C-alpha positions in Angstrom: 0.0 0.2 -0.1 1.7 3.4 -1.0 2.5 6.0 1.6 2.6 5.8 5.1 -0.4 6.6 7.2 0.7 6.7 10.4 2.0 10.4 11.9 6.2 10.1 11.8 7.6 10.3 15.2 8.8 14.4 14.4 5.8 15.1 13.1 4.2 18.1 15.1 0.4 18.2 15.2 -1.2 21.1 17.2 -4.2 19.9 19.4 -7.4 21.4 18.1 -9.2 24.1 19.2 -12.9 23.3 21.1 -15.1 24.7 18.6 -16.9 22.5 16.3 -14.3 19.9 16.9 -15.6 17.2 14.3 -15.8 20.1 11.5 -12.1 21.3 12.2 -10.5 17.5 12.5 -12.4 16.8 9.1 -10.9 20.3 7.6 -7.3 19.0 8.8 -7.8 15.1 7.5 -8.8 16.6 4.1 -6.1 19.4 4.2 -3.9 16.0 4.3 -5.6 14.0 1.9 -5.3 17.4 -0.9 -2.0 17.8 0.5 -0.9 14.7 -0.8 0.5 13.7 2.8 -2.4 10.6 2.8 -2.4 8.8 -1.0 -5.1 7.2 -2.3 -5.4 3.5 -0.8 -3.6 4.8 2.3 -5.1 3.2 5.4 -6.4 5.9 7.7 -4.5 6.1 10.9 -7.1 4.1 13.6 -9.8 5.9 16.0 -7.5 5.9 19.0 -4.0 6.8 17.2 -6.3 10.3 15.6 -8.1 10.7 19.0 -4.8 11.0 20.6 -3.0 12.4 17.6 -5.5 15.8 18.0 -6.1 15.4 21.3 -9.9 14.7 20.9 -12.7 12.3 22.1 -13.3 9.1 19.5 -16.6 10.1 19.0 -15.2 13.4 17.2 -13.4 11.5 15.7 -16.0 9.2 14.6 -18.0 11.9 13.1 -15.2 13.7 11.1 -14.6 10.4 9.7 -18.1 9.7 9.2 -18.1 13.4 7.5 -15.3 12.7 5.0 -17.3 9.2 3.9 -19.9 10.7 3.3 -18.3 13.3 1.0 -16.4 10.0 -0.4 -12.7 11.1 0.4 -12.1 8.1 2.4 -13.9 4.7 2.2 -14.6 1.8 4.6 -13.3 -1.6 4.0 -15.0 -4.3 6.0 -12.1 -5.8 8.2 -9.5 -3.6 7.2 -10.5 -0.1 8.4 -10.7 3.1 6.6 -8.8 4.0 3.6 -8.8 7.2 1.5 -10.7 6.7 -1.4 -8.8 6.3 -5.3 -8.1 9.6 -6.9 -11.1 8.4 -9.6 -13.5 7.7 -6.8 -16.9 10.0 -7.6 -17.4 12.6 -4.7 -20.9 14.0 -5.8 -22.2 16.2 -2.8 -19.2 17.4 -1.5 -21.2 20.3 0.6 -19.1 23.1 2.2 -19.4 22.8 6.0 -21.0 26.0 5.6 -24.2 24.1 4.7 -24.5 23.2 9.1 -23.8 27.2 9.9 -27.0 28.0 10.5 -30.5 26.5 12.1 -31.9 28.0 8.7 -29.5 25.8 6.5 -29.3 22.5 8.6 -33.9 22.6 8.2 -32.7 23.2 4.2 -31.1 20.1 4.6 -33.6 18.4 6.4 -36.1 19.3 4.0 -34.3 17.8 1.4 -34.2 14.7 3.2 -37.7 14.7 3.4 -38.2 14.8 -0.2 -36.2 12.2 -0.3 -37.0 9.8 2.0 -40.7 9.7 1.4 -40.6 8.5 -2.0 -37.8 6.0 -0.7 -40.1 4.7 1.9 -42.6 4.1 -0.6 -40.1 2.1 -2.9 -39.2 0.2 0.3 -43.0 -0.8 1.0 -43.2 -1.9 -2.6 -40.2 -3.8 -3.0 -38.7 -4.9 0.2 -37.8 -8.7 0.7 -38.7 -10.7 3.6 -34.6 -10.5 5.0 -34.7 -6.6 3.8 -38.2 -6.1 6.1 -36.7 -8.3 9.1 -33.7 -5.9 8.7 -35.7 -2.6 9.3 -37.1 -4.4 11.9 -33.9 -5.3 13.7 -32.7 -1.9 13.3 -35.8 -0.1 15.2 -34.9 -2.5 17.8 -31.7 -2.0 18.2 -32.5 1.9 18.6 -34.8 0.9 21.3 -32.2 -1.0 23.3 -29.7 2.3 22.9 -32.5 4.7 24.1 -33.0 2.4 26.7 -29.2 2.0 27.6 -29.5 6.0 27.9 -27.9 6.9 24.8 -28.9 9.1 22.5 -28.7 6.9 19.4 -28.0 8.7 16.5 -25.8 6.1 14.9 -28.7 3.6 15.3 -31.4 5.7 14.0 -29.2 6.7 11.2 -28.8 3.0 10.5 -33.1 2.9 10.8 -33.2 5.0 7.6 -30.4 3.3 5.8 -31.8 0.0 5.9 -34.8 1.2 4.3 -32.8 2.7 1.4 -31.3 -0.6 1.7 -34.7 -2.1 1.1 -36.1 0.3 -1.9 -34.5 -1.6 -4.5 -32.3 0.9 -6.0 -28.5 0.7 -5.1 -28.1 4.7 -5.8 -30.5 5.7 -2.5 -28.2 4.1 0.2 -25.1 5.8 -1.2 -26.9 9.4 -1.2 -28.7 9.2 2.0 -24.4 8.3 3.0 -23.6 11.5 1.4 -26.6 13.4 3.3 -26.0 11.8 6.3 -24.1 14.3 8.2 -26.7 17.2 8.2 -29.3 15.0 9.4 -26.5 14.0 12.4 -26.2 17.4 12.9 -30.1 18.0 13.3 -30.3 14.6 15.7 -27.5 15.9 18.0 -29.1 19.6 18.4 -32.0 18.1 19.4 -30.9 15.4 21.8 -28.7 17.6 23.8 -31.4 19.1 25.4 -31.9 16.9 28.1 -35.5 18.0 29.4 -36.7 17.5 25.9 -35.2 14.5 25.0 -37.6 11.8 26.9 -40.3 13.6 24.7 -38.6 13.6 21.7 -37.4 9.9 21.8 -41.3 8.5 22.5 -42.5 10.9 19.1 -39.3 9.7 17.3 -40.0 6.3 18.4 -44.1 6.4 17.4 -42.7 7.9 13.9 -40.4 5.1 12.9 -42.9 2.7 14.0 -45.6 4.1 11.6 -42.8 3.7 8.6 -41.9 0.3 9.5 -45.3 -0.8 9.7 -46.4 0.8 6.9 -43.4 -0.8 4.8 -44.5 -4.4 6.6 -47.9 -3.9 5.5 -46.6 -3.1 1.8 -48.6 0.1 1.6 -46.5 2.6 0.1 -48.8 5.3 0.1 -48.6 5.1 4.1 -45.0 4.7 4.4 -44.5 8.1 2.1 -46.7 9.7 4.3 -45.3 8.2 7.4 -41.5 9.3 6.5 -42.8 12.6 5.3 -44.3 13.3 8.5 -41.3 12.3 10.2 -39.0 14.6 9.1 -41.0 17.2 9.2 -41.3 16.6 13.0 -37.6 16.4 12.8 -37.8 20.0 11.7 -40.0 21.1 14.5 -38.3 19.5 17.0 -34.8 21.2 16.1 -36.4 24.6 15.7 -38.0 24.1 19.6 -34.8 22.5 21.2 -32.2 25.1 19.3 -35.0 27.8 20.9 -32.8 28.3 24.4 -29.8 28.1 22.4 -30.5 31.3 20.4 -31.8 33.2 23.8 -29.1 32.3 25.5 -26.5 33.8 22.7 -28.8 37.0 22.4 -27.5 37.2 26.5 -24.4 36.5 26.0 -21.8 39.1 25.7 -19.9 38.6 22.1 -16.2 37.6 22.5 -13.2 39.2 20.6 -12.2 37.1 18.3 -8.4 37.9 18.9 -8.3 37.5 22.7 -11.4 35.6 23.4 -12.2 38.2 26.2 -16.3 39.8 26.0 -16.4 42.8 23.9 
C-alpha cells in the first residue's frame, strides 16, 4: 500500500481548538489528503491513534471520518479499516461545511431529506424482500435498545433509515443517504442534547419510526410515503424547538473578542 499513514515520530501536530471539533478535524484530514500526505488507498490511522494525535475524543474522530466518508474522500473496507478513496472515485454532493453553519441551512437539508426519504420509504414498501423487512425491524429494535441504555441513539437511528434505503431496490439511494447523513446527524445532535426535552422527543421519534416500519411491512406505499414525510416534518419542528433556548442564551451573552476571547 503506498505511503505511510501513521504520523511520523517527529511530526508536529497541534491540538484542535474546542469549537466544532469534528468540523475542524474533518478539515485537517481533508488537507492531509489534498496535500498528498495521505495518498489514495492509504489506510487512515486508527480511531484511537487519531484521537490521541489531535487530543480529541473518539466520538469527534468518528464524526469527522463519517463526514469525509459521506463526501467520498474516505472509504471503509470490511475488516480492514478506513482508507483514502482512489483518485477516480466519484465525490458528488461535496457540500461545504458552511451548509451546517445556521439553523436555517440545517433545516434546508432536513427538507431535502423529507423529499428523498418519503419516496425511498414508498419504494421500500413496494419492493422490500422478507429479509429486508426483517432488517428494518432489527434496526428499529436496536434504536430502542440504545435509547433504553441512555444513549442518544444517533448512529442506530441513521442505520434504521439506511436499512429502509437498502430495501428500496435502488442501489443509488443508500449511497445518496450516506452523502447526506452528516446533515441529519447534526440535526439529531442538536435536538437530543437538550436533556429536558429528550424523553419526549425520543417517544415521538419511536412512534414515527414505528409508523414507517409498519407501513413497509404492510406493503402500503402511500402510508409509508406519508409516514416518512411526517417524520421529517416533525424532525424539523423538534430542531427548531431545541434550538430556541440556545438562541435565547446567545442573545444575552456578550460576543467575545475574536482575537483575545474576552467579552467585547
